[in-house]
LUMTIRO-983613 format. One record per residue (C-alpha): residue in one letter; x, z, y. Coordinates in nm, 2 decimals, padded with zeros to 4 digits, always signed. Each point is the difference from the previous one (the first is absolute). Layout:
<pamis>
+------+--------+--------+--------+
: type :     xx :     zz :     yy :
+------+--------+--------+--------+
:    a :      X :      Z :      Y :
...
+------+--------+--------+--------+
</pamis>
This chain:
<pamis>
+------+--------+--------+--------+
: type :     xx :     zz :     yy :
+------+--------+--------+--------+
:    x : -01.22 : +00.05 : +03.93 :
:    x : +00.01 : -00.29 : -00.25 :
:    x : +00.36 : +00.07 : -00.07 :
:    x : -00.08 : +00.36 : -00.09 :
:    x : -00.28 : -00.11 : -00.22 :
:    x : +00.23 : -00.24 : -00.19 :
:    x : +00.26 : +00.28 : -00.04 :
:    x : -00.26 : +00.23 : -00.14 :
:    x : -00.13 : -00.27 : -00.24 :
:    x : +00.36 : -00.07 : -00.13 :
:    x : +00.08 : +00.36 : -00.06 :
:    x : -00.34 : +00.06 : -00.16 :
:    x : +00.06 : -00.30 : -00.23 :
:    x : +00.34 : +00.13 : -00.13 :
:    x : -00.13 : +00.35 : -00.02 :
:    x : -00.30 : -00.10 : -00.21 :
:    x : +00.19 : -00.23 : -00.24 :
:    x : +00.28 : +00.25 : -00.06 :
:    x : -00.24 : +00.30 : -00.03 :
:    x : -00.22 : -00.16 : -00.27 :
:    x : +00.31 : -00.11 : -00.20 :
:    x : +00.16 : +00.34 : +00.00 :
:    x : -00.34 : +00.17 : -00.06 :
:    x : -00.03 : -00.19 : -00.32 :
:    x : +00.34 : +00.14 : -00.12 :
:    x : -00.10 : +00.35 : +00.13 :
:    x : -00.35 : +00.02 : -00.15 :
:    x : +00.09 : -00.10 : -00.36 :
:    x : +00.32 : +00.20 : +00.00 :
:    x : -00.20 : +00.31 : +00.10 :
:    x : -00.25 : -00.08 : -00.28 :
:    x : +00.29 : +00.00 : -00.24 :
:    x : +00.10 : +00.35 : +00.11 :
:    x : +00.31 : -00.12 : +00.19 :
:    x : +00.12 : +00.21 : +00.29 :
:    x : -00.01 : -00.24 : +00.30 :
:    x : +00.22 : +00.17 : +00.26 :
:    x : -00.05 : -00.24 : +00.29 :
:    x : -00.24 : -00.28 : +00.10 :
:    x : +00.17 : -00.18 : +00.28 :
:    x : -00.11 : -00.29 : +00.22 :
:    x : +00.31 : -00.16 : +00.16 :
:    x : +00.37 : +00.08 : -00.02 :
:    x : +00.24 : +00.17 : +00.23 :
:    x : -00.05 : +00.30 : +00.22 :
:    x : -00.32 : +00.21 : -00.06 :
:    x : -00.27 : -00.03 : +00.27 :
:    x : -00.27 : +00.22 : -00.16 :
:    x : -00.06 : +00.19 : -00.33 :
:    x : -00.23 : +00.24 : -00.16 :
:    x : -00.02 : +00.15 : -00.34 :
:    x : -00.31 : -00.01 : -00.22 :
:    x : +00.02 : +00.17 : -00.34 :
:    x : +00.34 : -00.09 : -00.14 :
:    x : +00.06 : -00.32 : +00.20 :
:    x : +00.15 : -00.05 : +00.35 :
:    x : -00.17 : -00.29 : +00.18 :
:    x : +00.24 : -00.16 : +00.25 :
:    x : -00.02 : -00.26 : +00.26 :
:    x : +00.35 : -00.15 : +00.09 :
:    x : +00.13 : -00.21 : +00.28 :
:    x : +00.05 : -00.34 : -00.16 :
:    x : -00.34 : -00.12 : -00.14 :
:    x : +00.15 : -00.27 : -00.24 :
:    x : -00.07 : +00.17 : -00.33 :
:    x : -00.05 : +00.34 : -00.15 :
:    x : +00.05 : +00.20 : -00.32 :
:    x : -00.15 : +00.26 : -00.23 :
:    x : +00.29 : +00.23 : -00.09 :
:    x : -00.05 : +00.15 : -00.35 :
:    x : +00.17 : +00.28 : -00.17 :
:    x : +00.29 : -00.10 : -00.22 :
:    x : +00.08 : -00.32 : +00.18 :
:    x : +00.26 : +00.14 : +00.24 :
:    x : +00.23 : +00.31 : +00.02 :
:    x : -00.24 : +00.24 : +00.16 :
:    x : +00.11 : +00.37 : -00.03 :
:    x : +00.31 : +00.18 : +00.11 :
:    x : +00.20 : +00.04 : -00.32 :
:    x : +00.04 : +00.37 : -00.09 :
:    x : +00.30 : +00.09 : -00.21 :
:    x : +00.08 : +00.31 : -00.21 :
:    x : +00.19 : +00.25 : +00.21 :
:    x : -00.19 : -00.10 : +00.31 :
:    x : -00.19 : +00.27 : +00.20 :
:    x : -00.36 : -00.08 : +00.07 :
:    x : -00.31 : +00.19 : +00.09 :
:    x : -00.35 : -00.02 : -00.15 :
:    x : -00.34 : +00.12 : +00.11 :
:    x : -00.24 : +00.09 : -00.27 :
:    x : -00.38 : +00.04 : -00.04 :
:    x : -00.16 : +00.14 : -00.31 :
:    x : +00.35 : +00.01 : -00.16 :
:    x : +00.04 : -00.37 : +00.04 :
:    x : +00.25 : -00.17 : +00.24 :
:    x : -00.19 : -00.18 : +00.27 :
:    x : +00.28 : -00.08 : +00.24 :
:    x : +00.38 : -00.05 : -00.05 :
:    x : +00.23 : +00.04 : +00.30 :
:    x : +00.34 : -00.18 : -00.02 :
:    x : +00.14 : +00.08 : +00.35 :
:    x : -00.04 : +00.23 : +00.29 :
:    x : -00.04 : +00.28 : -00.25 :
:    x : +00.06 : +00.28 : +00.26 :
:    x : -00.31 : -00.11 : +00.19 :
:    x : -00.24 : +00.00 : -00.30 :
:    x : -00.23 : +00.30 : -00.03 :
:    x : -00.19 : +00.13 : -00.30 :
:    x : +00.23 : -00.18 : -00.24 :
:    x : +00.21 : +00.08 : -00.30 :
:    x : +00.36 : -00.10 : +00.04 :
:    x : +00.24 : -00.06 : -00.28 :
:    x : +00.27 : -00.21 : -00.17 :
:    x : -00.13 : -00.28 : -00.22 :
:    x : +00.10 : +00.02 : -00.36 :
:    x : -00.21 : -00.30 : -00.11 :
:    x : -00.28 : -00.20 : +00.15 :
:    x : -00.25 : -00.26 : -00.13 :
:    x : -00.26 : -00.14 : +00.24 :
:    x : -00.09 : -00.30 : -00.21 :
:    x : -00.07 : +00.11 : -00.36 :
:    x : +00.00 : +00.38 : -00.06 :
:    x : -00.08 : +00.09 : +00.37 :
:    x : +00.21 : +00.31 : -00.02 :
:    x : +00.27 : +00.17 : +00.21 :
:    x : +00.24 : +00.25 : -00.14 :
:    x : +00.17 : +00.21 : +00.28 :
:    x : +00.24 : +00.29 : +00.03 :
:    x : -00.18 : +00.23 : +00.25 :
:    x : +00.22 : +00.30 : +00.10 :
:    x : +00.17 : +00.00 : -00.34 :
:    x : -00.32 : -00.04 : -00.20 :
:    x : -00.08 : -00.34 : -00.16 :
:    x : -00.36 : -00.09 : +00.05 :
:    x : -00.20 : -00.30 : -00.11 :
:    x : -00.26 : -00.15 : +00.22 :
:    x : -00.27 : -00.25 : -00.09 :
:    x : -00.05 : -00.27 : +00.26 :
:    x : -00.34 : -00.13 : +00.11 :
:    x : -00.03 : -00.38 : -00.07 :
:    x : -00.09 : -00.05 : +00.36 :
:    x : +00.27 : +00.23 : +00.15 :
:    x : +00.16 : -00.11 : +00.32 :
:    x : +00.38 : -00.02 : +00.07 :
:    x : +00.13 : +00.07 : +00.36 :
:    x : +00.32 : -00.17 : +00.08 :
:    x : +00.15 : -00.13 : +00.32 :
:    x : -00.32 : +00.08 : +00.19 :
:    x : -00.21 : -00.21 : -00.24 :
:    x : -00.27 : +00.11 : -00.24 :
:    x : -00.01 : -00.20 : -00.32 :
:    x : -00.23 : +00.05 : -00.30 :
:    x : +00.17 : +00.02 : -00.34 :
:    x : -00.11 : -00.26 : -00.26 :
:    x : -00.02 : +00.10 : -00.36 :
:    x : +00.08 : -00.29 : -00.24 :
:    x : -00.36 : -00.07 : -00.07 :
:    x : -00.06 : -00.07 : +00.37 :
:    x : +00.28 : -00.27 : +00.01 :
:    x : -00.10 : -00.36 : +00.03 :
:    x : +00.21 : -00.09 : -00.31 :
:    x : -00.19 : +00.26 : -00.20 :
:    x : -00.33 : -00.18 : +00.03 :
:    x : -00.09 : -00.24 : -00.27 :
:    x : +00.11 : -00.36 : +00.01 :
:    x : -00.36 : -00.11 : +00.07 :
:    x : -00.04 : +00.25 : +00.28 :
:    x : +00.32 : -00.10 : +00.17 :
:    x : -00.08 : -00.37 : -00.04 :
:    x : -00.34 : +00.06 : +00.16 :
:    x : +00.15 : +00.20 : +00.28 :
:    x : +00.24 : -00.28 : +00.08 :
:    x : -00.24 : -00.29 : -00.03 :
:    x : -00.27 : +00.18 : +00.21 :
:    x : +00.20 : -00.07 : +00.32 :
:    x : -00.02 : -00.38 : -00.02 :
:    x : -00.35 : +00.02 : -00.15 :
:    x : -00.12 : +00.19 : +00.30 :
:    x : +00.13 : -00.28 : +00.23 :
:    x : -00.20 : -00.25 : -00.20 :
:    x : -00.31 : +00.21 : +00.02 :
:    x : +00.05 : +00.04 : +00.38 :
:    x : +00.04 : -00.38 : +00.03 :
:    x : -00.33 : -00.06 : -00.19 :
:    x : -00.18 : +00.25 : +00.22 :
:    x : +00.14 : -00.17 : +00.32 :
:    x : -00.10 : -00.34 : -00.13 :
:    x : -00.36 : +00.13 : -00.05 :
:    x : +00.00 : +00.13 : +00.36 :
:    x : +00.14 : -00.33 : +00.13 :
:    x : -00.27 : -00.21 : -00.17 :
:    x : -00.27 : +00.23 : +00.13 :
:    x : +00.13 : -00.03 : +00.35 :
:    x : +00.07 : -00.38 : +00.01 :
:    x : -00.27 : -00.12 : -00.24 :
:    x : +00.02 : -00.30 : -00.24 :
:    x : +00.00 : -00.38 : +00.07 :
:    x : -00.33 : -00.17 : +00.08 :
:    x : -00.13 : -00.25 : -00.26 :
:    x : -00.05 : -00.27 : +00.26 :
:    x : +00.23 : +00.08 : +00.29 :
:    x : -00.06 : -00.17 : +00.34 :
:    x : +00.35 : +00.05 : +00.13 :
:    x : +00.30 : +00.24 : +00.01 :
:    x : -00.05 : +00.36 : +00.11 :
:    x : +00.26 : +00.18 : +00.22 :
:    x : +00.04 : +00.33 : -00.18 :
:    x : +00.25 : +00.13 : +00.25 :
:    x : +00.12 : -00.10 : +00.35 :
:    x : +00.33 : +00.15 : +00.12 :
:    x : -00.01 : +00.14 : +00.35 :
:    x : +00.33 : -00.17 : +00.11 :
:    x : -00.06 : -00.35 : -00.15 :
:    x : -00.12 : -00.33 : +00.15 :
:    x : -00.34 : +00.04 : -00.17 :
:    x : -00.07 : +00.32 : +00.18 :
:    x : +00.11 : -00.15 : +00.33 :
:    x : -00.24 : -00.29 : -00.05 :
:    x : -00.29 : +00.25 : -00.06 :
:    x : -00.04 : -00.03 : -00.38 :
:    x : -00.13 : +00.31 : -00.17 :
:    x : -00.01 : +00.15 : -00.34 :
:    x : -00.30 : -00.13 : -00.19 :
:    x : +00.00 : -00.34 : +00.17 :
:    x : -00.10 : -00.29 : -00.23 :
:    x : +00.22 : -00.30 : +00.06 :
:    x : -00.20 : -00.32 : -00.06 :
:    x : +00.20 : -00.28 : +00.16 :
:    x : +00.34 : -00.06 : +00.15 :
:    x : +00.06 : -00.30 : +00.23 :
:    x : -00.34 : -00.13 : -00.10 :
:    x : +00.06 : +00.00 : -00.38 :
:    x : -00.16 : +00.25 : -00.24 :
:    x : +00.25 : +00.24 : -00.15 :
:    x : -00.18 : +00.05 : -00.33 :
:    x : +00.04 : +00.32 : -00.19 :
:    x : +00.37 : +00.01 : -00.09 :
:    x : +00.19 : +00.24 : +00.23 :
:    x : +00.32 : -00.19 : -00.07 :
:    x : -00.15 : -00.30 : +00.19 :
:    x : -00.02 : +00.21 : +00.32 :
:    x : +00.35 : +00.14 : -00.06 :
:    x : +00.15 : -00.35 : -00.04 :
:    x : -00.17 : -00.13 : +00.32 :
:    x : +00.13 : +00.29 : +00.20 :
:    x : +00.35 : -00.02 : -00.14 :
:    x : +00.02 : -00.37 : +00.09 :
:    x : -00.12 : +00.06 : +00.36 :
:    x : +00.26 : +00.21 : +00.19 :
:    x : -00.08 : +00.00 : +00.37 :
:    x : -00.28 : -00.25 : -00.05 :
:    x : -00.35 : +00.10 : +00.12 :
:    x : -00.26 : +00.00 : -00.27 :
:    x : -00.38 : -00.01 : +00.04 :
:    x : -00.16 : +00.24 : -00.23 :
:    x : -00.38 : +00.03 : -00.07 :
:    x : -00.09 : +00.34 : -00.12 :
:    x : -00.32 : +00.18 : -00.08 :
:    x : -00.03 : +00.35 : +00.14 :
:    x : -00.32 : +00.21 : -00.03 :
:    x : -00.20 : -00.32 : -00.09 :
:    x : +00.12 : -00.19 : +00.30 :
:    x : +00.26 : -00.29 : +00.00 :
:    x : +00.28 : +00.02 : +00.25 :
:    x : +00.29 : -00.23 : +00.08 :
:    x : +00.34 : +00.16 : +00.05 :
:    x : +00.33 : -00.15 : +00.10 :
:    x : +00.29 : +00.15 : -00.21 :
:    x : +00.36 : -00.09 : +00.06 :
:    x : +00.23 : +00.11 : -00.29 :
:    x : +00.33 : +00.17 : +00.09 :
:    x : +00.32 : -00.13 : -00.17 :
:    x : +00.21 : +00.24 : -00.20 :
:    x : +00.37 : -00.02 : -00.05 :
:    x : -00.04 : -00.29 : -00.23 :
:    x : -00.25 : -00.18 : +00.24 :
:    x : -00.29 : +00.07 : -00.23 :
:    x : -00.33 : +00.07 : +00.17 :
:    x : -00.14 : +00.35 : -00.01 :
:    x : -00.32 : +00.14 : +00.15 :
:    x : -00.02 : +00.35 : -00.15 :
:    x : -00.31 : -00.01 : -00.23 :
:    x : -00.08 : +00.06 : -00.37 :
:    x : -00.23 : -00.28 : -00.12 :
:    x : -00.22 : +00.05 : -00.30 :
:    x : -00.29 : -00.17 : -00.17 :
:    x : -00.34 : +00.10 : +00.14 :
:    x : -00.09 : +00.33 : -00.17 :
:    x : -00.30 : +00.21 : -00.08 :
:    x : -00.05 : +00.36 : -00.12 :
:    x : +00.10 : +00.05 : -00.36 :
:    x : -00.23 : +00.14 : -00.27 :
:    x : +00.12 : +00.29 : -00.21 :
:    x : +00.08 : -00.23 : -00.29 :
:    x : +00.18 : -00.25 : +00.23 :
:    x : +00.20 : +00.28 : +00.15 :
:    x : +00.15 : +00.09 : -00.33 :
:    x : +00.05 : -00.36 : -00.10 :
:    x : +00.18 : -00.11 : +00.32 :
:    x : +00.20 : +00.33 : +00.02 :
:    x : +00.12 : -00.05 : -00.36 :
:    x : +00.09 : -00.36 : +00.07 :
:    x : +00.20 : +00.10 : +00.31 :
:    x : +00.19 : +00.27 : -00.20 :
:    x : +00.09 : -00.25 : -00.27 :
:    x : +00.10 : -00.27 : +00.26 :
:    x : +00.22 : +00.25 : +00.19 :
:    x : +00.16 : +00.12 : -00.32 :
:    x : +00.07 : -00.35 : -00.11 :
:    x : +00.17 : -00.09 : +00.33 :
:    x : +00.22 : +00.31 : -00.02 :
:    x : +00.10 : -00.07 : -00.36 :
:    x : +00.08 : -00.36 : +00.09 :
:    x : +00.23 : +00.12 : +00.27 :
:    x : +00.17 : +00.24 : -00.25 :
:    x : +00.04 : -00.29 : -00.24 :
:    x : +00.17 : -00.21 : +00.26 :
:    x : +00.23 : +00.29 : +00.09 :
:    x : +00.10 : +00.06 : -00.36 :
:    x : +00.08 : -00.37 : -00.06 :
:    x : +00.20 : -00.04 : +00.32 :
:    x : -00.25 : -00.19 : +00.20 :
:    x : -00.03 : +00.27 : +00.26 :
:    x : +00.21 : +00.03 : +00.32 :
:    x : +00.09 : +00.32 : +00.18 :
:    x : -00.21 : -00.11 : +00.30 :
:    x : -00.31 : +00.01 : -00.23 :
:    x : +00.05 : +00.37 : -00.06 :
:    x : -00.11 : +00.27 : +00.24 :
:    x : +00.12 : +00.36 : +00.03 :
:    x : -00.15 : +00.28 : +00.21 :
:    x : +00.07 : -00.18 : +00.33 :
:    x : -00.15 : -00.33 : -00.12 :
:    x : -00.30 : +00.17 : -00.16 :
:    x : -00.07 : +00.19 : +00.32 :
:    x : +00.02 : -00.32 : +00.21 :
:    x : -00.23 : -00.18 : -00.24 :
:    x : -00.24 : +00.29 : +00.00 :
:    x : +00.00 : +00.01 : +00.38 :
:    x : -00.09 : -00.37 : +00.01 :
:    x : -00.29 : +00.06 : -00.25 :
:    x : -00.12 : +00.31 : +00.19 :
:    x : -00.05 : -00.23 : +00.31 :
:    x : -00.26 : -00.20 : -00.21 :
:    x : -00.23 : +00.30 : -00.04 :
:    x : -00.11 : +00.26 : -00.25 :
:    x : -00.13 : -00.25 : -00.26 :
:    x : +00.34 : -00.18 : -00.04 :
:    x : +00.18 : +00.34 : +00.01 :
:    x : -00.21 : +00.12 : -00.30 :
:    x : +00.08 : -00.32 : -00.19 :
:    x : +00.37 : +00.03 : +00.09 :
:    x : +00.01 : +00.36 : -00.12 :
:    x : -00.15 : -00.12 : -00.33 :
:    x : +00.28 : -00.25 : -00.03 :
:    x : +00.27 : +00.25 : +00.08 :
:    x : -00.15 : +00.25 : -00.25 :
:    x : +00.00 : -00.26 : -00.28 :
:    x : +00.36 : -00.09 : +00.09 :
:    x : +00.11 : +00.36 : -00.02 :
:    x : -00.18 : +00.05 : -00.33 :
:    x : +00.16 : -00.32 : -00.16 :
:    x : +00.34 : +00.07 : +00.14 :
:    x : +00.01 : +00.35 : -00.13 :
:    x : -00.08 : -00.13 : -00.35 :
:    x : +00.30 : -00.22 : -00.01 :
:    x : +00.27 : +00.11 : -00.26 :
:    x : +00.25 : +00.09 : +00.28 :
:    x : +00.18 : +00.33 : -00.03 :
:    x : -00.14 : +00.27 : +00.23 :
:    x : -00.35 : -00.17 : +00.00 :
:    x : -00.30 : +00.10 : -00.20 :
:    x : +00.04 : -00.30 : -00.23 :
:    x : +00.34 : +00.11 : -00.11 :
:    x : -00.11 : +00.36 : -00.07 :
:    x : -00.28 : -00.14 : -00.21 :
:    x : +00.25 : -00.20 : -00.20 :
:    x : +00.21 : +00.31 : -00.06 :
:    x : -00.31 : +00.19 : -00.12 :
:    x : -00.09 : -00.29 : -00.23 :
:    x : +00.35 : +00.00 : -00.15 :
:    x : -00.03 : +00.37 : -00.06 :
:    x : -00.33 : -00.05 : -00.17 :
:    x : +00.16 : -00.27 : -00.23 :
:    x : +00.30 : +00.22 : -00.08 :
:    x : -00.21 : +00.31 : -00.04 :
:    x : +00.25 : +00.20 : +00.20 :
:    x : +00.08 : +00.03 : +00.36 :
:    x : +00.29 : -00.20 : +00.16 :
:    x : +00.30 : +00.17 : +00.16 :
:    x : -00.14 : +00.13 : +00.34 :
:    x : +00.35 : -00.04 : +00.15 :
:    x : +00.03 : -00.37 : -00.09 :
:    x : -00.36 : -00.07 : +00.11 :
:    x : +00.06 : +00.18 : +00.33 :
:    x : +00.32 : -00.21 : +00.05 :
:    x : -00.20 : -00.32 : -00.05 :
:    x : -00.26 : +00.10 : +00.26 :
:    x : +00.27 : +00.10 : +00.25 :
:    x : +00.17 : -00.33 : -00.04 :
:    x : -00.33 : -00.18 : +00.04 :
:    x : -00.09 : +00.20 : +00.30 :
:    x : +00.33 : -00.09 : +00.16 :
:    x : -00.05 : -00.37 : -00.07 :
:    x : -00.35 : +00.01 : +00.15 :
:    x : +00.14 : +00.19 : +00.30 :
:    x : +00.26 : -00.27 : +00.06 :
:    x : -00.26 : -00.27 : -00.03 :
:    x : -00.22 : +00.18 : +00.25 :
:    x : +00.29 : +00.01 : +00.24 :
:    x : +00.07 : -00.37 : -00.04 :
:    x : -00.37 : -00.09 : +00.04 :
:    x : -00.05 : +00.23 : +00.30 :
:    x : +00.31 : -00.15 : +00.17 :
:    x : -00.14 : -00.35 : -00.06 :
:    x : -00.34 : +00.12 : +00.15 :
:    x : +00.18 : +00.12 : +00.31 :
:    x : +00.19 : -00.33 : +00.03 :
:    x : -00.33 : -00.19 : -00.02 :
:    x : -00.15 : +00.21 : +00.27 :
:    x : +00.30 : -00.07 : +00.23 :
:    x : -00.02 : -00.37 : -00.07 :
:    x : -00.37 : +00.01 : +00.07 :
+------+--------+--------+--------+
</pamis>
């Protein structure tokens, strides 16, 4: 049952982080009038989808990412050439549906040979219908049926690149921004759940006791206040307790704890890990109390700043070559770490989700091709030049960047698997 709960927590974490990120892109693109064709969570085979208004909302098999596919970013429609035979279905003298194939199976349609067609600017089709040349106006939300798929046409004013520079920049930046907002909300929730440090703490509080650790076997419980270890006061610094445990593998320790106002003496024997460091399976913290509203915002803000600082410091070390491959984690390593955190309880899982959300937001703002940061740079250069860049060249840069990121992901995932095998 606990394993199922952890799996649900892990999936929910990735789902939430990716959804809020892509929702930021989707929401502001829609406000700019852009046609968002698909809002997808995950990659790979489609598991579930439904269409609302103009957008198909899709859940895909692999939950590591997502996308908001916008009109004009990719080749979307089957190309129709002059001389090609198609069929159209009209309503109120306007083309509402264009059929490219299986024409013999289409009913209530007008069939003819295309003389000219423009589905982007003029929205007009000129066809030879039984020897008579006819011109048809096309509805700006007309649908095209090809290869069993129904795709809405996109006039130029519905393309992403037709939005203003400011609108596009906001749509791109909104993804990482939503991750930062999510992290702040989670920090607020975390502080409300765990409280804030006492002014005059009497000991060290156990905020979590893992079910398979030495502490649980000894009878320690979440909320116990540790006052003494081996007859000596532990003070209020959790690192003191951690140090004592790490230095005592396989050595019985006498703990004096307060539980429900009563002192109890418990014998705890730390278990050695692979490096012969003592572990008991607890999360120690300073003694806490409930936070006021003001304290909630203060401590949540400080947590957000501290988490962001640690992530930025890691990026700095990576950029200046002080990072090793073993310090990076791909999907496998992230899942493993998330599973370890999930064992610690919902409070730590909320904090961990905030960290991952900040990480995703910062990482996406890096000026790496295929990431949001790179797209913002291209938009900034366009604003400086007062004219758009060559879409083909920009697309090539993003493709190369995506390929490099994909290769890095393969290398990191391979290293994650090796770490698992080595234990």
